[in-house]
C-alpha positions in Angstrom: -79.7 34.2 -13.8 -83.0 33.5 -15.4 -84.1 30.0 -16.2 -83.8 30.6 -20.0 -80.2 31.8 -19.4 -79.5 28.8 -17.2 -80.8 26.5 -19.9 -78.1 27.8 -22.2 -75.3 27.6 -19.6 -73.4 24.4 -20.0 -72.2 24.6 -16.4 -75.6 24.8 -14.9 -78.3 22.2 -14.3 -82.0 23.0 -13.9 -83.8 21.3 -11.1 -86.8 19.5 -12.8 -89.5 18.0 -10.5 -91.0 15.2 -12.5 -94.5 14.8 -11.1 -96.6 11.6 -11.4 -99.4 9.7 -9.8 -102.3 11.8 -8.5 -105.9 11.1 -7.5 -107.5 10.6 -10.9 -108.7 7.5 -12.8 -105.6 8.0 -15.0 -102.9 7.7 -12.3 -101.4 4.4 -13.6 -100.9 6.0 -17.0 -99.4 9.0 -15.2 -96.9 6.8 -13.5 -95.8 5.4 -16.8 -95.6 8.9 -18.3 -93.6 10.1 -15.3 -91.1 7.2 -15.5 -90.5 7.9 -19.2 -90.0 11.6 -18.6 -87.5 10.8 -15.8 -85.7 8.2 -17.8 -85.4 10.4 -21.0 -84.3 13.7 -19.5 -80.6 14.4 -20.1 -78.6 14.0 -16.9 -76.0 16.5 -18.1 -78.7 19.3 -18.4 -81.1 18.5 -15.6 -81.1 17.5 -12.0 -84.1 15.2 -11.9 -86.3 15.0 -8.8 -89.1 12.4 -9.0 -92.2 13.6 -7.1 -95.0 11.3 -6.4 -98.5 12.9 -5.9 -100.5 10.7 -3.6 -104.3 10.3 -3.9 -104.8 12.8 -1.1 -102.8 15.3 -3.1 -99.6 15.3 -1.0 -96.2 15.7 -2.6 -93.4 13.2 -1.9 -89.9 13.1 -3.2 -89.2 9.4 -3.9 -86.1 7.4 -4.6 -85.7 5.0 -7.6 -86.7 2.0 -5.6 -90.1 3.5 -5.1 -90.2 5.0 -8.7 -90.0 1.5 -10.3 -92.6 -0.3 -8.1 -95.4 -1.8 -10.1 -98.3 0.5 -9.4 -99.2 3.7 -7.7 -100.9 1.7 -4.9 -97.6 -0.1 -4.3 -95.7 3.2 -4.1 -98.3 4.9 -1.9 -98.2 2.0 0.5 -94.5 2.2 0.9 -93.8 6.0 1.0 -93.0 6.2 4.7 -91.3 2.8 4.9 -89.0 3.6 2.0 -87.9 7.0 3.3 -89.9 9.3 0.9 -89.7 12.9 1.8 -93.1 14.6 2.2 -93.2 18.2 1.0 -95.6 20.9 1.9 -96.7 23.1 -1.0 -94.7 26.0 0.3 -91.5 23.8 0.3 -91.7 23.0 -3.4 -89.8 26.1 -4.6 -86.9 25.0 -2.3 -86.5 21.8 -4.3 -87.4 22.4 -7.9 -87.1 25.1 -10.5 -89.6 23.8 -13.0 -92.4 21.2 -12.7 -92.7 18.6 -15.5 -96.2 17.3 -15.1 -96.6 13.7 -16.1 -100.0 13.9 -14.4 -103.4 13.4 -16.0 -107.0 14.0 -15.0 -108.9 15.8 -12.2 -107.1 18.3 -9.9 -103.8 17.9 -11.8 -104.7 18.7 -15.4 -107.7 20.9 -15.1 -106.1 24.1 -13.8 -106.1 23.3 -10.1 -102.5 22.3 -9.8 -101.5 24.9 -12.4 -103.0 27.6 -10.1 -100.9 26.4 -7.2 -97.7 26.4 -9.2 -98.5 30.0 -10.4 -99.0 31.0 -6.8 -95.6 29.5 -5.9 -93.9 31.0 -9.0 -92.9 27.6 -10.5 -93.0 27.1 -14.3 -94.7 24.0 -15.6 -95.3 22.3 -18.9 -98.6 22.5 -20.7 -101.2 25.3 -20.9 -101.9 27.8 -18.2 -105.0 27.9 -16.0 -107.5 29.0 -18.6 -106.3 26.5 -21.3 -106.1 23.7 -18.7 -109.7 24.3 -17.5 -111.1 24.5 -21.0 -109.2 21.4 -22.0 -110.8 19.4 -19.3 -114.4 20.5 -19.7 -115.7 18.9 -22.9 -119.1 20.7 -22.8 -117.6 24.2 -22.3 -114.7 23.6 -24.8 -117.2 22.7 -27.5 -118.9 26.1 -27.1 -115.4 27.7 -27.6 -114.7 25.5 -30.7 -118.0 26.2 -32.3 -117.6 29.9 -31.7 -114.3 29.6 -33.6 -116.0 28.1 -36.5 -114.8 24.5 -35.9 -116.8 21.3 -36.2 -117.7 19.3 -33.1 -119.9 16.2 -32.6 -123.6 16.9 -32.0 -124.1 16.6 -28.2 -126.4 17.3 -25.3 -125.5 18.0 -21.7 -127.2 16.1 -18.8 -127.0 17.5 -15.3 -127.1 15.0 -12.4 -129.7 17.0 -10.4 -132.0 17.3 -13.4 -131.7 13.6 -14.3 -132.4 12.5 -10.7 -135.5 14.8 -10.5 -137.0 13.5 -13.7 -135.1 10.7 -15.5 -138.0 9.8 -17.8 -138.2 13.2 -19.4 -134.5 13.3 -19.8 -134.5 9.9 -21.5 -137.4 10.9 -23.8 -135.5 14.1 -24.7 -132.3 12.2 -25.5 -134.2 9.7 -27.7 -135.8 12.6 -29.5 -132.5 14.2 -30.3 -130.3 11.1 -31.1 -130.5 7.8 -32.8 -129.0 4.7 -31.4 -126.2 3.9 -31.1 -125.0 7.0 -29.2 -122.1 7.8 -26.9 -122.3 8.6 -23.2 -119.4 10.2 -21.3 -118.5 12.3 -18.3 -117.8 15.9 -19.3 -114.7 16.3 -17.1 -112.9 13.0 -17.3 -110.3 11.8 -19.8 -108.8 8.7 -21.3 -112.0 6.9 -22.1 -113.1 6.8 -18.5 -116.8 5.8 -18.2 -117.2 6.3 -22.0 -119.9 4.0 -23.4 -121.5 3.3 -26.8 -125.1 2.4 -26.2 -127.5 0.6 -28.5 -130.8 0.7 -26.7 -132.6 2.4 -23.8 -131.5 -0.2 -21.2 -127.8 0.4 -22.1 -128.4 4.2 -22.1 -129.8 4.2 -18.5 -126.9 2.1 -17.3 -124.3 4.3 -19.0 -125.8 7.5 -17.6 -125.7 6.0 -14.1 -122.0 5.0 -14.6 -121.0 8.4 -16.1 -122.7 10.2 -13.2 -120.4 8.3 -10.8 -117.5 10.4 -12.3 -119.1 13.8 -12.9 -122.3 15.8 -12.2 -122.3 16.9 -15.8 -122.3 14.3 -18.6 -122.6 14.4 -22.4 -124.8 12.5 -24.8 -123.1 12.5 -28.1 -123.8 11.3 -31.6 -121.9 8.2 -32.6 -119.6 9.0 -35.5 -118.3 6.2 -37.6 -115.2 7.8 -39.1 -111.5 7.8 -39.4 -110.0 8.7 -36.0 -106.9 10.9 -36.0 -104.9 12.7 -33.4 -102.3 15.5 -33.7 -99.7 16.9 -31.4 -99.3 20.7 -31.5 -96.2 22.4 -30.1 -95.6 26.1 -29.4 -96.7 29.3 -27.8 -97.2 32.3 -30.0 -96.7 30.4 -33.2 -97.7 26.8 -32.6 -96.9 24.1 -35.2 -98.8 20.9 -35.7 -96.8 17.7 -36.1 -97.9 15.2 -38.8 -101.3 13.7 -37.6 -101.7 10.0 -36.8 -104.6 7.7 -37.6 -105.5 5.6 -34.6 -107.7 2.7 -35.7 -109.9 1.3 -32.9 -110.5 -2.3 -32.2 -113.9 -1.9 -30.6 -116.5 0.8 -30.2 -114.0 3.5 -29.2 -110.3 3.9 -28.6 -109.4 2.4 -25.2 -106.8 3.6 -22.7 -104.7 0.5 -23.5 -104.8 1.2 -27.2 -103.7 4.8 -26.6 -100.8 4.2 -24.3 -99.7 0.6 -23.8 -97.2 -1.3 -26.0 -98.6 -3.8 -28.4 -102.2 -2.5 -28.2 -102.0 0.6 -30.3 -102.1 0.8 -34.1 -100.7 4.1 -35.4 -100.5 5.2 -39.0 -98.7 8.5 -39.7 -99.8 10.2 -41.8 -103.4 8.9 -41.9 -104.5 6.5 -44.6 -105.7 8.2 -47.8 -104.5 11.7 -46.9 -102.4 13.4 -49.6 -99.9 16.1 -48.7 -102.4 18.9 -49.3 -105.0 17.3 -47.1 -102.5 16.8 -44.3 -101.6 20.5 -44.4 -105.3 21.5 -44.3 -105.9 19.2 -41.3 -102.8 20.5 -39.5 -104.1 24.1 -39.9 -107.5 23.1 -38.4 -105.7 21.5 -35.4 -103.7 24.7 -34.9 -106.9 26.8 -35.1 -108.4 24.6 -32.4 -105.3 24.9 -30.2 -105.4 28.6 -30.4 -109.2 28.8 -29.8 -108.8 26.9 -26.5 -105.9 29.1 -25.2 -103.5 26.1 -25.3 -99.7 26.6 -25.0 -96.4 24.7 -24.9 -98.0 21.5 -26.3 -101.2 19.4 -26.4 -102.5 16.5 -28.4 -105.9 16.9 -30.0 -108.2 14.0 -31.0 -110.6 14.3 -33.9 -112.6 12.5 -36.5 -112.1 12.9 -40.3 -115.2 12.4 -42.3 -116.4 13.6 -45.7 -113.6 16.1 -46.0 -114.3 17.6 -42.6 -112.3 17.6 -39.3 -114.6 17.1 -36.3 -112.7 18.0 -33.1 -113.3 15.6 -30.3 -111.2 16.9 -27.4 -107.7 18.1 -26.5 -105.3 16.3 -24.1 -103.5 19.2 -22.5 -101.1 17.0 -20.7 -101.0 14.1 -23.1 -99.8 10.7 -22.1 -96.1 10.3 -22.8 -95.6 6.6 -22.3 -93.0 5.2 -24.6 -95.5 3.7 -27.1 -97.9 6.7 -27.4 -98.6 8.4 -30.7 -96.9 11.6 -29.5 -93.5 10.0 -30.1 -94.7 8.5 -33.4 -95.3 12.0 -34.6 -92.2 13.5 -32.9 -90.1 10.8 -34.8 -91.6 12.0 -38.0 -90.3 15.5 -37.2 -86.8 14.1 -36.3 -87.2 14.2 -32.5 -86.4 11.4 -30.2 -88.0 11.4 -26.7 -85.1 13.4 -25.1 -85.3 16.0 -27.9 -89.0 16.3 -27.5 -88.8 16.8 -23.7 -86.0 19.4 -24.2 -88.3 21.3 -26.5 -91.2 21.1 -24.0 -89.0 22.5 -21.2 -87.7 25.3 -23.4 -91.3 26.3 -24.3 -92.5 26.0 -20.7 -89.8 28.4 -19.5 -90.5 30.8 -22.5 -94.3 30.8 -21.6 -93.6 31.4 -17.9 -91.1 34.2 -18.4 -93.5 36.1 -20.8 -96.5 35.9 -18.4 -98.0 38.9 -16.7 -100.2 37.2 -14.2 -101.5 33.6 -14.4 -103.1 32.6 -17.7 
């Protein structure tokens, strides 16, 4: 029986490994995402197996006592004491039939883990290896988006080796290309990690040093004062955009807390000032970006809306699915509760896997 057949069989349950934690700067958000996935999946349809990914990239089946500890550090410190079961990579297919990745960031969202799951023959949510890699690398993805005729912020790459060899020339070049304020960010990090708005040269140098702690490739980017919107796109061959959400920021840029934690986020769906025709135009642009980046199953794409133009900022290929995130704001507009949304993601993940000819 295939997984798609098993999904329709009322007498069968699919073993879903809900993965959370990981080594990245986003592991605490990942823990909250994983808990919400685990809590929301229908017990009558799925056998839920919580899998904690430690910072050294080992897999552990954990019990609920561990699952509900405060932080990933608390969980990791008690894995052996609380009877967690350590799995080798090869043992994963013996325990799960599909991986639901509540993971975010390096090694778990950028195609690395997806490649391992492809090798093991385990379906997973989110895009395949190519889409995951493009989604994580802001510099490369902007080449793809521009090639597809989409708008992206003006930007410039800075490579660590070049900067360390001749920082003064790099600073002079940056100041010749951009006006203050400007944005500095790592190319391959997410969720506002090491993102800074800089107003003078002193702040620029400090922000570059900080961003280079996270990646050897960083971006200098124009500061855009505009309406910030985000949109969840769902689907494989014929993806559909949900109604976009405006996400007003409280400071210089949208923080992790504003994106994911209750009480911090402001969400306006649809965005202020957008009539129905404009919303449909914007949704079509988001779908175009989704296709250009080889995304599948679902992603959330962030953008600016300014002077009648959508400027694509970046995709979130495994978007945070904490209870308060804008993904569920948009899903509710489409008549889906969290359980319905996760059901749809599992259906699309199985569909994508069963259509594959090789890892993609």
